[in-house]
C-alpha positions in Angstrom: 142.3 104.4 106.0 140.0 101.6 107.0 136.5 101.2 105.5 134.1 99.8 108.1 131.1 97.9 106.8 128.5 97.1 109.4 126.4 94.0 108.6 127.6 93.6 105.0 125.9 91.2 102.6 126.3 90.5 98.9 124.1 93.5 97.8 124.7 96.2 100.5 126.0 97.0 104.0 123.7 98.4 106.6 126.2 101.2 107.3 129.5 102.1 105.7 132.0 104.3 107.5 135.0 105.9 106.0 137.2 108.7 107.3 134.8 109.5 110.1 131.7 109.8 107.9 129.0 107.2 107.8 126.5 106.4 105.1 123.3 104.4 105.5 119.8 104.2 104.0 116.5 103.5 105.9 113.2 102.3 104.6 110.1 101.4 106.6 110.3 97.8 107.8 107.6 97.0 110.3 104.3 98.3 108.9 104.1 99.1 105.2 100.4 99.8 105.6 101.2 102.9 107.6 100.7 106.4 106.2 103.7 108.7 105.5 104.0 109.8 109.1 103.9 106.2 110.3 106.6 105.1 107.8 108.7 108.1 108.8 108.4 107.1 112.5 109.7 103.7 111.6 112.6 105.1 109.6 113.6 107.5 112.4 113.5 104.7 115.0 115.7 102.6 112.7 118.0 105.6 112.0 118.5 106.1 115.8 119.5 102.5 116.2 121.9 102.8 113.3 123.4 106.0 114.8 123.9 104.2 118.1 125.9 101.6 116.3 128.4 104.2 115.0 128.6 106.1 118.3 126.6 109.1 116.9 123.2 110.7 117.2 120.7 112.6 115.0 122.3 116.0 115.8 125.4 114.7 113.8 123.5 114.0 110.6 125.2 116.0 107.9 122.9 115.4 105.0 119.8 113.5 104.0 118.3 112.6 100.7 114.6 111.9 101.0 113.0 109.8 98.3 109.2 110.3 98.4 106.6 108.8 96.1 104.1 111.6 96.2 104.8 115.3 96.8 101.3 115.6 98.3 102.9 114.0 101.4 105.6 116.7 101.8 103.7 118.8 104.4 103.2 115.7 106.5 106.8 114.7 106.0 108.0 118.2 107.1 105.8 118.0 110.3 107.5 114.8 111.4 110.9 115.9 110.2 110.8 119.2 112.1 109.7 117.5 115.3 112.5 114.9 115.1 115.5 117.2 115.0 116.6 119.3 118.0 116.4 123.0 117.3 119.4 124.1 115.1 120.5 120.6 114.1 118.7 120.0 110.8 121.0 118.7 108.1 121.2 119.8 104.5 118.5 118.0 102.7 117.2 117.1 99.3 113.7 115.7 98.6 113.2 113.8 95.4 110.0 112.3 94.0 110.8 108.7 93.0 109.4 105.3 92.3 110.8 103.1 95.1 111.8 99.4 94.9 108.7 98.3 96.9 105.4 99.8 95.8 104.3 99.9 99.5 107.2 102.3 100.5 106.1 105.9 100.6 109.5 107.2 101.6 113.2 106.2 101.8 116.0 108.2 103.3 119.7 108.1 102.6 121.8 109.6 105.5 125.3 111.0 105.7 126.5 111.3 109.3 129.5 112.3 111.3 130.4 109.0 113.0 131.7 108.9 116.6 135.3 108.6 117.7 135.2 104.8 117.5 135.2 105.2 113.7 138.2 107.4 112.7 
């Protein structure tokens, strides 16, 4: 089976697809001064762009691991999260408190997704 690596560099690939399953991670990129909801909006916009690259969409997200720096932000995270997913399509999820690589990141999300038919 082929492993598809989208935009690989020395340290990571933007998306890795194997056997119809895609893996990618998103962090806020455009405005690190934003609050948790603003950073999540950036992550979700980026995730939708990544999903389009693999012929998929947010209803096909299988699992998400959310890394958050402060559990005080969980209620705000849940508000944005619940609004983003169509009813009945929320994936399995873990939420972990962590120190992230950039101290301005409030959240980082690792996604596991069912890729579209272009990626068998």
